[in-house]
Short mmCIF file of the C-alpha atoms (twelve columns), coordinates in Angstrom:
data_MODEL
# 
_entry.id   MODEL 
# 
loop_
_atom_site.group_PDB 
_atom_site.id 
_atom_site.type_symbol 
_atom_site.label_atom_id 
_atom_site.label_alt_id 
_atom_site.label_comp_id 
_atom_site.label_asym_id 
_atom_site.label_seq_id 
_atom_site.Cartn_x 
_atom_site.Cartn_y 
_atom_site.Cartn_z 
_atom_site.pdbx_PDB_model_num 
ATOM 1   C CA . UNK A 1   41.207 12.482 -53.594 1 
ATOM 2   C CA . UNK A 2   38.400 12.349 -50.841 1 
ATOM 3   C CA . UNK A 3   35.957 15.221 -50.288 1 
ATOM 4   C CA . UNK A 4   35.402 15.668 -46.523 1 
ATOM 5   C CA . UNK A 5   32.385 17.511 -45.057 1 
ATOM 6   C CA . UNK A 6   33.172 18.908 -41.388 1 
ATOM 7   C CA . UNK A 7   29.868 19.313 -39.395 1 
ATOM 8   C CA . UNK A 8   30.638 22.806 -38.610 1 
ATOM 9   C CA . UNK A 9   31.350 26.175 -39.970 1 
ATOM 10  C CA . UNK A 10  33.672 27.095 -36.966 1 
ATOM 11  C CA . UNK A 11  37.233 28.150 -38.857 1 
ATOM 12  C CA . UNK A 12  39.347 26.062 -36.046 1 
ATOM 13  C CA . UNK A 13  37.642 22.978 -37.045 1 
ATOM 14  C CA . UNK A 14  37.506 23.365 -40.521 1 
ATOM 15  C CA . UNK A 15  41.206 24.188 -40.640 1 
ATOM 16  C CA . UNK A 16  42.355 21.459 -38.402 1 
ATOM 17  C CA . UNK A 17  41.034 19.068 -40.813 1 
ATOM 18  C CA . UNK A 18  42.610 20.956 -43.920 1 
ATOM 19  C CA . UNK A 19  45.751 20.435 -42.098 1 
ATOM 20  C CA . UNK A 20  45.770 16.748 -41.554 1 
ATOM 21  C CA . UNK A 21  43.745 15.936 -44.986 1 
ATOM 22  C CA . UNK A 22  45.836 18.587 -46.841 1 
ATOM 23  C CA . UNK A 23  45.618 16.700 -50.115 1 
ATOM 24  C CA . UNK A 24  41.770 16.564 -50.050 1 
ATOM 25  C CA . UNK A 25  38.962 18.893 -50.729 1 
ATOM 26  C CA . UNK A 26  37.266 20.014 -47.095 1 
ATOM 27  C CA . UNK A 27  34.092 21.832 -46.839 1 
ATOM 28  C CA . UNK A 28  32.545 23.008 -43.702 1 
ATOM 29  C CA . UNK A 29  28.793 22.432 -43.051 1 
ATOM 30  C CA . UNK A 30  26.289 23.437 -40.511 1 
ATOM 31  C CA . UNK A 31  24.728 20.214 -39.136 1 
ATOM 32  C CA . UNK A 32  23.194 19.377 -35.849 1 
ATOM 33  C CA . UNK A 33  25.113 17.709 -32.915 1 
ATOM 34  C CA . UNK A 34  21.817 16.676 -31.583 1 
ATOM 35  C CA . UNK A 35  23.351 17.143 -27.997 1 
ATOM 36  C CA . UNK A 36  23.143 19.933 -25.625 1 
ATOM 37  C CA . UNK A 37  24.788 23.183 -27.036 1 
ATOM 38  C CA . UNK A 38  27.219 22.767 -23.625 1 
ATOM 39  C CA . UNK A 39  27.797 18.993 -23.595 1 
ATOM 40  C CA . UNK A 40  28.787 18.199 -19.975 1 
ATOM 41  C CA . UNK A 41  30.063 14.610 -20.230 1 
ATOM 42  C CA . UNK A 42  32.607 12.488 -22.502 1 
ATOM 43  C CA . UNK A 43  29.605 10.241 -23.517 1 
ATOM 44  C CA . UNK A 44  27.604 13.511 -24.682 1 
ATOM 45  C CA . UNK A 45  30.396 15.170 -26.307 1 
ATOM 46  C CA . UNK A 46  31.154 11.935 -28.330 1 
ATOM 47  C CA . UNK A 47  27.521 11.506 -29.231 1 
ATOM 48  C CA . UNK A 48  27.641 14.910 -30.611 1 
ATOM 49  C CA . UNK A 49  30.620 14.440 -32.759 1 
ATOM 50  C CA . UNK A 50  29.217 11.031 -34.038 1 
ATOM 51  C CA . UNK A 51  25.971 12.781 -35.128 1 
ATOM 52  C CA . UNK A 52  27.841 15.571 -36.800 1 
ATOM 53  C CA . UNK A 53  30.225 13.068 -38.850 1 
ATOM 54  C CA . UNK A 54  26.926 10.539 -39.798 1 
ATOM 55  C CA . UNK A 55  24.887 13.546 -40.810 1 
ATOM 56  C CA . UNK A 56  27.912 14.873 -43.146 1 
ATOM 57  C CA . UNK A 57  28.331 11.366 -44.465 1 
ATOM 58  C CA . UNK A 58  24.523 10.954 -44.985 1 
ATOM 59  C CA . UNK A 59  23.903 13.827 -46.912 1 
ATOM 60  C CA . UNK A 60  27.395 13.396 -49.089 1 
ATOM 61  C CA . UNK A 61  27.320 9.664  -49.995 1 
ATOM 62  C CA . UNK A 62  30.464 8.432  -51.393 1 
ATOM 63  C CA . UNK A 63  32.244 10.911 -49.109 1 
ATOM 64  C CA . UNK A 64  33.915 11.267 -45.655 1 
ATOM 65  C CA . UNK A 65  32.031 12.974 -42.746 1 
ATOM 66  C CA . UNK A 66  33.852 14.498 -39.991 1 
ATOM 67  C CA . UNK A 67  32.333 15.604 -36.395 1 
ATOM 68  C CA . UNK A 68  34.287 17.579 -34.009 1 
ATOM 69  C CA . UNK A 69  32.744 18.543 -30.481 1 
ATOM 70  C CA . UNK A 70  34.175 20.360 -27.557 1 
ATOM 71  C CA . UNK A 71  32.663 19.868 -24.343 1 
ATOM 72  C CA . UNK A 72  33.431 19.354 -20.547 1 
ATOM 73  C CA . UNK A 73  33.385 16.315 -18.176 1 
ATOM 74  C CA . UNK A 74  33.744 16.029 -14.582 1 
ATOM 75  C CA . UNK A 75  36.080 13.994 -12.517 1 
ATOM 76  C CA . UNK A 76  35.913 14.160 -8.780  1 
ATOM 77  C CA . UNK A 77  34.264 17.511 -8.564  1 
ATOM 78  C CA . UNK A 78  36.408 19.027 -11.121 1 
ATOM 79  C CA . UNK A 79  35.448 20.337 -14.371 1 
ATOM 80  C CA . UNK A 80  37.685 19.401 -17.169 1 
ATOM 81  C CA . UNK A 81  37.674 20.627 -21.251 1 
ATOM 82  C CA . UNK A 82  37.132 17.542 -23.276 1 
ATOM 83  C CA . UNK A 83  36.758 17.044 -26.892 1 
ATOM 84  C CA . UNK A 84  36.014 14.421 -29.376 1 
ATOM 85  C CA . UNK A 85  36.181 13.720 -32.910 1 
ATOM 86  C CA . UNK A 86  34.340 11.194 -35.369 1 
ATOM 87  C CA . UNK A 87  34.967 10.124 -38.947 1 
ATOM 88  C CA . UNK A 88  32.490 8.282  -41.056 1 
ATOM 89  C CA . UNK A 89  33.867 6.922  -44.156 1 
ATOM 90  C CA . UNK A 90  32.348 5.913  -47.625 1 
ATOM 91  C CA . UNK A 91  31.385 2.662  -46.252 1 
ATOM 92  C CA . UNK A 92  29.680 4.506  -43.081 1 
ATOM 93  C CA . UNK A 93  32.460 2.747  -40.636 1 
ATOM 94  C CA . UNK A 94  32.858 5.114  -37.851 1 
ATOM 95  C CA . UNK A 95  36.181 5.880  -36.240 1 
ATOM 96  C CA . UNK A 96  36.384 7.947  -32.962 1 
ATOM 97  C CA . UNK A 97  39.092 9.724  -31.052 1 
ATOM 98  C CA . UNK A 98  39.568 12.038 -28.110 1 
ATOM 99  C CA . UNK A 99  42.226 14.559 -27.072 1 
ATOM 100 C CA . UNK A 100 43.660 16.836 -24.815 1 
ATOM 101 C CA . UNK A 101 41.855 17.609 -21.334 1 
ATOM 102 C CA . UNK A 102 42.775 20.075 -18.679 1 
ATOM 103 C CA . UNK A 103 40.724 21.390 -15.793 1 
ATOM 104 C CA . UNK A 104 38.870 24.662 -15.879 1 
ATOM 105 C CA . UNK A 105 38.762 27.021 -12.942 1 
ATOM 106 C CA . UNK A 106 35.918 26.963 -10.504 1 
ATOM 107 C CA . UNK A 107 34.800 30.233 -11.601 1 
ATOM 108 C CA . UNK A 108 34.137 28.888 -15.165 1 
ATOM 109 C CA . UNK A 109 32.546 25.500 -13.780 1 
ATOM 110 C CA . UNK A 110 29.982 27.848 -11.919 1 
ATOM 111 C CA . UNK A 111 29.050 29.811 -15.107 1 
ATOM 112 C CA . UNK A 112 28.620 26.660 -17.076 1 
ATOM 113 C CA . UNK A 113 26.642 25.055 -14.038 1 
ATOM 114 C CA . UNK A 114 24.158 28.243 -14.751 1 
ATOM 115 C CA . UNK A 115 23.738 26.970 -18.182 1 
ATOM 116 C CA . UNK A 116 25.958 28.915 -20.269 1 
ATOM 117 C CA . UNK A 117 28.053 27.823 -23.064 1 
ATOM 118 C CA . UNK A 118 31.618 27.854 -22.704 1 
ATOM 119 C CA . UNK A 119 32.457 30.144 -25.793 1 
ATOM 120 C CA . UNK A 120 30.558 32.583 -24.087 1 
ATOM 121 C CA . UNK A 121 31.953 31.987 -20.705 1 
ATOM 122 C CA . UNK A 122 35.421 32.314 -22.322 1 
ATOM 123 C CA . UNK A 123 34.660 35.604 -24.052 1 
ATOM 124 C CA . UNK A 124 33.524 37.191 -20.918 1 
ATOM 125 C CA . UNK A 125 36.352 35.553 -18.834 1 
ATOM 126 C CA . UNK A 126 39.364 36.564 -21.326 1 
ATOM 127 C CA . UNK A 127 37.778 39.888 -22.236 1 
ATOM 128 C CA . UNK A 128 37.754 38.614 -26.218 1 
ATOM 129 C CA . UNK A 129 35.561 38.256 -28.860 1 
ATOM 130 C CA . UNK A 130 35.098 34.665 -30.476 1 
ATOM 131 C CA . UNK A 131 37.570 32.485 -28.591 1 
ATOM 132 C CA . UNK A 132 35.940 29.398 -29.575 1 
ATOM 133 C CA . UNK A 133 36.791 30.190 -33.369 1 
ATOM 134 C CA . UNK A 134 40.418 31.338 -32.285 1 
ATOM 135 C CA . UNK A 135 42.406 30.136 -29.441 1 
ATOM 136 C CA . UNK A 136 39.415 28.212 -27.493 1 
ATOM 137 C CA . UNK A 137 39.627 27.686 -24.048 1 
ATOM 138 C CA . UNK A 138 42.646 25.460 -24.296 1 
ATOM 139 C CA . UNK A 139 44.373 28.137 -25.756 1 
ATOM 140 C CA . UNK A 140 43.734 30.661 -23.086 1 
ATOM 141 C CA . UNK A 141 44.394 28.284 -20.038 1 
ATOM 142 C CA . UNK A 142 47.789 26.981 -21.664 1 
ATOM 143 C CA . UNK A 143 48.914 30.447 -22.360 1 
ATOM 144 C CA . UNK A 144 48.824 29.802 -25.930 1 
ATOM 145 C CA . UNK A 145 51.000 26.553 -25.612 1 
ATOM 146 C CA . UNK A 146 48.109 24.711 -27.307 1 
ATOM 147 C CA . UNK A 147 45.239 26.245 -29.422 1 
ATOM 148 C CA . UNK A 148 42.183 25.191 -30.430 1 
ATOM 149 C CA . UNK A 149 42.979 24.120 -33.994 1 
ATOM 150 C CA . UNK A 150 45.892 22.185 -32.899 1 
ATOM 151 C CA . UNK A 151 43.899 20.589 -30.244 1 
ATOM 152 C CA . UNK A 152 41.277 19.129 -32.808 1 
ATOM 153 C CA . UNK A 153 44.257 18.607 -35.165 1 
ATOM 154 C CA . UNK A 154 45.574 15.997 -33.027 1 
ATOM 155 C CA . UNK A 155 42.206 14.191 -32.822 1 
ATOM 156 C CA . UNK A 156 41.865 14.566 -36.504 1 
ATOM 157 C CA . UNK A 157 45.078 12.899 -36.839 1 
ATOM 158 C CA . UNK A 158 44.084 10.039 -34.563 1 
ATOM 159 C CA . UNK A 159 40.937 9.742  -36.704 1 
ATOM 160 C CA . UNK A 160 42.863 9.528  -39.919 1 
ATOM 161 C CA . UNK A 161 45.427 7.037  -38.696 1 
ATOM 162 C CA . UNK A 162 42.760 4.670  -37.594 1 
ATOM 163 C CA . UNK A 163 40.992 4.790  -40.842 1 
ATOM 164 C CA . UNK A 164 44.349 4.355  -42.934 1 
ATOM 165 C CA . UNK A 165 44.972 1.516  -40.678 1 
ATOM 166 C CA . UNK A 166 41.931 -0.227 -41.233 1 
ATOM 167 C CA . UNK A 167 41.814 0.044  -44.901 1 
# 
């Protein structure tokens, strides 16, 4: 059994790891992503995930660190939701993966460009509280077909599968 530290206290992120690593102990911990609160590129979102995973692993030697980061990235003027994950194992190997992408409406893009965070914008847009801890933007814009936990669960499966392959 492995002990896995997730670099977040967000229930959607922690639960996604618990679903995939169901035989292991999973603990959330508050660590810094060392990137902007609202990452604006694949590179920045990936960097945040790696930083979270590395910090968890460094603080808990001999255990896994997993970082999950949501962000946005632009393609030809359209803003897309993106998400990245990183797993750092006991040997400090780093595995990375990305998941689902969907375009965001222009009104969301405009708010983000004003410096707001997607979670806050989504609360206002959907007239709900704590969208980031529940269905997420992906849940709102897929009409509940894919929710945030499931989106991150896919990324965590990709991380676990890579780690198992290279063992």
